[in-house]
C-alpha positions in Angstrom: 4.9 -39.3 -23.4 5.2 -42.9 -22.3 7.4 -43.8 -25.3 9.8 -40.9 -24.5 10.0 -42.2 -20.9 10.9 -45.7 -22.1 13.4 -44.4 -24.5 15.1 -42.2 -21.9 15.2 -45.2 -19.4 16.7 -47.5 -22.1 19.2 -44.8 -23.0 20.2 -44.2 -19.4 20.6 -48.0 -18.8 22.8 -48.3 -22.0 24.9 -45.3 -20.9 25.3 -46.9 -17.4 26.3 -50.2 -18.9 28.9 -48.5 -21.2 30.2 -46.6 -18.2 30.8 -49.8 -16.2 32.4 -51.4 -19.2 34.8 -48.5 -19.5 35.7 -48.7 -15.8 36.2 -52.5 -16.2 38.5 -52.0 -19.2 40.6 -49.3 -17.5 41.2 -51.5 -14.4 41.9 -54.5 -16.6 44.5 -52.4 -18.6 46.1 -51.2 -15.4 46.3 -54.8 -14.0 47.9 -56.1 -17.2 50.3 -53.1 -17.3 51.4 -53.8 -13.7 51.9 -57.5 -14.5 54.0 -56.6 -17.5 56.0 -54.1 -15.5 56.7 -56.8 -12.9 57.9 -59.2 -15.6 60.1 -56.5 -17.1 61.6 -55.8 -13.7 62.4 -59.5 -13.3 64.0 -59.6 -16.8 66.2 -56.6 -15.9 67.3 -58.3 -12.6 68.2 -61.5 -14.5 70.1 -59.5 -17.1 72.0 -57.7 -14.3 72.9 -61.0 -12.7 73.9 -62.5 -16.0 76.2 -59.5 -16.7 77.7 -59.9 -13.2 78.3 -63.6 -13.8 80.0 -62.8 -17.1 82.3 -60.3 -15.4 83.2 -62.9 -12.8 83.9 -65.5 -15.4 86.1 -63.1 -17.3 88.0 -62.3 -14.1 88.5 -65.9 -13.4 89.7 -66.6 -16.9 92.1 -63.6 -16.8 94.0 -65.0 -13.8 95.3 -68.5 -14.6 96.1 -69.2 -10.9 92.5 -68.4 -9.7 91.1 -70.3 -12.7 93.1 -73.4 -12.0 92.4 -73.3 -8.3 88.6 -72.9 -9.0 88.7 -75.9 -11.4 90.6 -77.9 -8.7 87.9 -77.1 -6.2 85.2 -78.5 -8.5 84.0 -75.5 -10.5 82.9 -76.6 -13.9 84.3 -74.8 -16.9 81.6 -72.4 -18.2 82.5 -73.0 -21.8 81.6 -76.7 -21.6 77.9 -77.4 -22.2 76.6 -80.4 -20.2 73.7 -80.9 -22.6 
């Protein structure tokens, strides 16, 4: 009977350890998912700002008067790379 008690105690401790491991992995997955979701949100915001800037540049280029005035005020030409 004593061997059965030890076996059950070891089995219970192993089951308890696996339960804690599962809880840890679930919370780690949730934390990683939330981090990736925040990164994806920032990417969408930057893409939205990029498309808005592209529309503004297109509008500036479509009107020569505004484009020349903007260049006169010190705006750099977006087609010229300063690299």
